[in-house]
PyMOL CGO cylinders between C-alpha atoms (Angstrom):
from pymol import cmd
from pymol.cgo import CYLINDER

trace = [
    CYLINDER, -118.12, 16.81, -27.89, -115.04, 17.03, -25.76, 0.3, 1, 1, 1, 1, 1, 1,
    CYLINDER, -115.04, 17.03, -25.76, -113.95, 14.11, -23.59, 0.3, 1, 1, 1, 1, 1, 1,
    CYLINDER, -113.95, 14.11, -23.59, -111.39, 14.49, -20.81, 0.3, 1, 1, 1, 1, 1, 1,
    CYLINDER, -111.39, 14.49, -20.81, -109.28, 11.35, -20.84, 0.3, 1, 1, 1, 1, 1, 1,
    CYLINDER, -109.28, 11.35, -20.84, -107.83, 10.07, -17.59, 0.3, 1, 1, 1, 1, 1, 1,
    CYLINDER, -107.83, 10.07, -17.59, -104.08, 9.53, -17.80, 0.3, 1, 1, 1, 1, 1, 1,
    CYLINDER, -104.08, 9.53, -17.80, -104.57, 5.79, -17.25, 0.3, 1, 1, 1, 1, 1, 1,
    CYLINDER, -104.57, 5.79, -17.25, -106.73, 5.52, -20.37, 0.3, 1, 1, 1, 1, 1, 1,
    CYLINDER, -106.73, 5.52, -20.37, -104.77, 7.54, -22.91, 0.3, 1, 1, 1, 1, 1, 1,
    CYLINDER, -104.77, 7.54, -22.91, -103.70, 4.50, -24.94, 0.3, 1, 1, 1, 1, 1, 1,
    CYLINDER, -103.70, 4.50, -24.94, -107.23, 3.12, -25.00, 0.3, 1, 1, 1, 1, 1, 1,
    CYLINDER, -107.23, 3.12, -25.00, -108.58, 6.53, -25.99, 0.3, 1, 1, 1, 1, 1, 1,
    CYLINDER, -108.58, 6.53, -25.99, -106.26, 6.66, -29.02, 0.3, 1, 1, 1, 1, 1, 1,
    CYLINDER, -106.26, 6.66, -29.02, -107.51, 3.28, -30.18, 0.3, 1, 1, 1, 1, 1, 1,
    CYLINDER, -107.51, 3.28, -30.18, -111.13, 4.31, -29.63, 0.3, 1, 1, 1, 1, 1, 1,
    CYLINDER, -111.13, 4.31, -29.63, -110.70, 7.60, -31.46, 0.3, 1, 1, 1, 1, 1, 1,
    CYLINDER, -110.70, 7.60, -31.46, -109.02, 5.78, -34.35, 0.3, 1, 1, 1, 1, 1, 1,
    CYLINDER, -109.02, 5.78, -34.35, -111.97, 3.40, -34.60, 0.3, 1, 1, 1, 1, 1, 1,
    CYLINDER, -111.97, 3.40, -34.60, -114.45, 6.27, -34.45, 0.3, 1, 1, 1, 1, 1, 1,
    CYLINDER, -114.45, 6.27, -34.45, -112.55, 8.08, -37.21, 0.3, 1, 1, 1, 1, 1, 1,
    CYLINDER, -112.55, 8.08, -37.21, -112.29, 4.96, -39.39, 0.3, 1, 1, 1, 1, 1, 1,
    CYLINDER, -112.29, 4.96, -39.39, -116.03, 4.46, -39.23, 0.3, 1, 1, 1, 1, 1, 1,
    CYLINDER, -116.03, 4.46, -39.23, -116.69, 8.02, -40.36, 0.3, 1, 1, 1, 1, 1, 1,
    CYLINDER, -116.69, 8.02, -40.36, -118.29, 9.28, -37.18, 0.3, 1, 1, 1, 1, 1, 1,
    CYLINDER, -118.29, 9.28, -37.18, -116.04, 12.33, -36.98, 0.3, 1, 1, 1, 1, 1, 1,
    CYLINDER, -116.04, 12.33, -36.98, -117.68, 13.61, -40.15, 0.3, 1, 1, 1, 1, 1, 1,
    CYLINDER, -117.68, 13.61, -40.15, -121.05, 13.56, -38.37, 0.3, 1, 1, 1, 1, 1, 1,
    CYLINDER, -121.05, 13.56, -38.37, -120.16, 14.40, -34.79, 0.3, 1, 1, 1, 1, 1, 1,
    CYLINDER, -120.16, 14.40, -34.79, -117.24, 16.58, -33.74, 0.3, 1, 1, 1, 1, 1, 1,
    CYLINDER, -117.24, 16.58, -33.74, -115.42, 14.56, -31.09, 0.3, 1, 1, 1, 1, 1, 1,
    CYLINDER, -115.42, 14.56, -31.09, -112.25, 15.66, -29.35, 0.3, 1, 1, 1, 1, 1, 1,
    CYLINDER, -112.25, 15.66, -29.35, -110.28, 13.88, -26.66, 0.3, 1, 1, 1, 1, 1, 1,
    CYLINDER, -110.28, 13.88, -26.66, -108.17, 16.02, -24.34, 0.3, 1, 1, 1, 1, 1, 1,
    CYLINDER, -108.17, 16.02, -24.34, -105.67, 14.77, -21.79, 0.3, 1, 1, 1, 1, 1, 1,
    CYLINDER, -105.67, 14.77, -21.79, -104.90, 15.86, -18.26, 0.3, 1, 1, 1, 1, 1, 1,
    CYLINDER, -104.90, 15.86, -18.26, -101.63, 17.27, -19.58, 0.3, 1, 1, 1, 1, 1, 1,
    CYLINDER, -101.63, 17.27, -19.58, -103.41, 19.43, -22.17, 0.3, 1, 1, 1, 1, 1, 1,
    CYLINDER, -103.41, 19.43, -22.17, -105.68, 20.77, -19.43, 0.3, 1, 1, 1, 1, 1, 1,
    CYLINDER, -105.68, 20.77, -19.43, -102.67, 21.28, -17.13, 0.3, 1, 1, 1, 1, 1, 1,
    CYLINDER, -102.67, 21.28, -17.13, -104.06, 18.86, -14.57, 0.3, 1, 1, 1, 1, 1, 1,
    CYLINDER, -104.06, 18.86, -14.57, -101.78, 16.80, -12.39, 0.3, 1, 1, 1, 1, 1, 1,
    CYLINDER, -101.78, 16.80, -12.39, -102.29, 13.04, -12.63, 0.3, 1, 1, 1, 1, 1, 1,
    CYLINDER, -102.29, 13.04, -12.63, -103.11, 13.03, -8.92, 0.3, 1, 1, 1, 1, 1, 1,
    CYLINDER, -103.11, 13.03, -8.92, -105.76, 15.78, -9.16, 0.3, 1, 1, 1, 1, 1, 1,
    CYLINDER, -105.76, 15.78, -9.16, -108.76, 15.27, -6.94, 0.3, 1, 1, 1, 1, 1, 1,
    CYLINDER, -108.76, 15.27, -6.94, -112.10, 14.31, -8.46, 0.3, 1, 1, 1, 1, 1, 1,
    CYLINDER, -112.10, 14.31, -8.46, -113.43, 17.69, -7.37, 0.3, 1, 1, 1, 1, 1, 1,
    CYLINDER, -113.43, 17.69, -7.37, -110.66, 19.53, -9.27, 0.3, 1, 1, 1, 1, 1, 1,
    CYLINDER, -110.66, 19.53, -9.27, -111.21, 17.41, -12.39, 0.3, 1, 1, 1, 1, 1, 1,
    CYLINDER, -111.21, 17.41, -12.39, -114.96, 18.07, -12.22, 0.3, 1, 1, 1, 1, 1, 1,
    CYLINDER, -114.96, 18.07, -12.22, -114.44, 21.83, -11.87, 0.3, 1, 1, 1, 1, 1, 1,
    CYLINDER, -114.44, 21.83, -11.87, -112.04, 21.95, -14.84, 0.3, 1, 1, 1, 1, 1, 1,
    CYLINDER, -112.04, 21.95, -14.84, -114.40, 19.80, -16.93, 0.3, 1, 1, 1, 1, 1, 1,
    CYLINDER, -114.40, 19.80, -16.93, -117.38, 22.01, -16.12, 0.3, 1, 1, 1, 1, 1, 1,
    CYLINDER, -117.38, 22.01, -16.12, -115.46, 25.22, -16.77, 0.3, 1, 1, 1, 1, 1, 1,
    CYLINDER, -115.46, 25.22, -16.77, -114.38, 23.94, -20.19, 0.3, 1, 1, 1, 1, 1, 1,
    CYLINDER, -114.38, 23.94, -20.19, -117.61, 22.16, -21.13, 0.3, 1, 1, 1, 1, 1, 1,
]
cmd.load_cgo(trace, "trace")
């Protein structure tokens, strides 16, 4: 599973991913968090643009 993380939630996402990893879930379910920067999205991208990028990259 890939989750696109809004730039406002990057810190929270790191904490969440750390908790998921500590509980062993990553061994059962492949989870990956990607940021706007990794997807080359501007922080002021429209919802439509974010949706299109998310759909194109599953």
